[in-house]
C-alpha positions in Angstrom: 5.8 -26.5 22.3 4.4 -28.9 19.8 1.4 -27.9 17.7 -0.7 -30.6 19.5 0.0 -28.9 22.8 -1.5 -25.5 21.9 -5.2 -26.5 22.6 -4.3 -27.8 26.0 -2.3 -24.6 26.8 -5.2 -22.3 25.9 -7.8 -24.4 27.7 -5.8 -24.6 31.0 -4.2 -21.1 31.1 -4.8 -17.6 30.0 -3.1 -18.0 26.7 -4.2 -17.3 23.1 -3.2 -18.9 19.8 -1.2 -16.3 18.0 0.0 -15.9 14.5 2.8 -13.3 14.1 3.4 -11.7 10.8 6.5 -9.6 10.1 6.0 -6.9 7.5 7.9 -7.4 4.3 8.3 -11.1 5.1 6.6 -14.1 3.7 7.1 -16.2 6.9 4.6 -16.4 9.7 5.1 -17.8 13.3 2.5 -19.7 15.1 2.3 -20.2 18.8 0.7 -19.0 22.0 0.9 -15.7 23.8 0.1 -15.0 27.5 -1.3 -11.9 29.0 2.2 -10.5 29.7 3.0 -10.7 26.0 5.4 -13.7 26.2 5.3 -15.7 23.0 6.0 -19.4 22.8 6.4 -20.7 19.3 5.1 -24.0 17.9 7.6 -26.6 16.8 7.3 -29.7 14.8 7.9 -33.2 16.3 11.7 -32.8 15.6 11.7 -29.6 17.6 12.2 -27.3 14.6 10.4 -24.0 14.7 7.3 -23.8 12.5 7.9 -21.1 9.8 4.7 -20.9 7.7 4.1 -19.4 4.3 0.7 -17.8 5.0 -1.8 -16.9 7.6 -4.2 -19.3 6.0 -1.7 -22.2 6.5 -1.4 -21.3 10.2 -5.2 -21.1 10.5 -5.6 -24.6 8.9 -3.1 -26.0 11.3 -5.0 -24.6 14.2 -8.3 -25.9 12.8 -6.8 -29.4 12.6 -6.2 -29.1 16.4 -9.8 -28.1 17.0 -9.0 -24.4 17.6 -11.4 -21.9 15.9 -9.7 -18.5 16.5 -6.3 -16.8 16.6 -4.9 -13.5 17.4 -3.1 -12.1 14.3 -0.2 -9.7 15.2 1.5 -7.7 12.6 5.0 -6.4 13.5 7.0 -4.1 11.4 10.5 -2.6 11.5 9.0 0.8 10.7 7.6 0.9 14.3 11.2 1.3 15.5 11.9 4.0 13.0 9.1 6.2 14.4 9.9 5.4 18.1 7.3 2.8 18.9 8.9 0.3 21.2 8.1 -3.4 20.9 7.2 -3.5 24.6 4.5 -0.9 24.3 1.9 -3.3 22.9 1.3 -1.0 19.9 1.6 -3.6 17.2 -1.5 -4.1 15.0 -3.4 -7.1 16.4 -6.8 -8.4 15.8 -8.8 -11.6 16.6 -10.0 -13.7 13.7 -12.6 -16.5 13.9 -12.4 -19.4 11.5 
């Protein structure tokens, strides 16, 4: 999915713009997530996955598309160490307006 398609996807379907942050990493993924938790990442025009350097950079890209919010999801490998499965929906997530 190209960045320009995100606004159309969230307006026509039950999907939300999502920024995924992995703990201990300086890379962020931008895309959309549906109610079942399926994530579809944004790609540039050449089809290369967008790997961003900050949440602010992801927010600015969304703003350029006319989108004024995102779900921030923080995932960490430590969840696995304490027995929290990735399918349990227990990652830290919050909505931010910009």
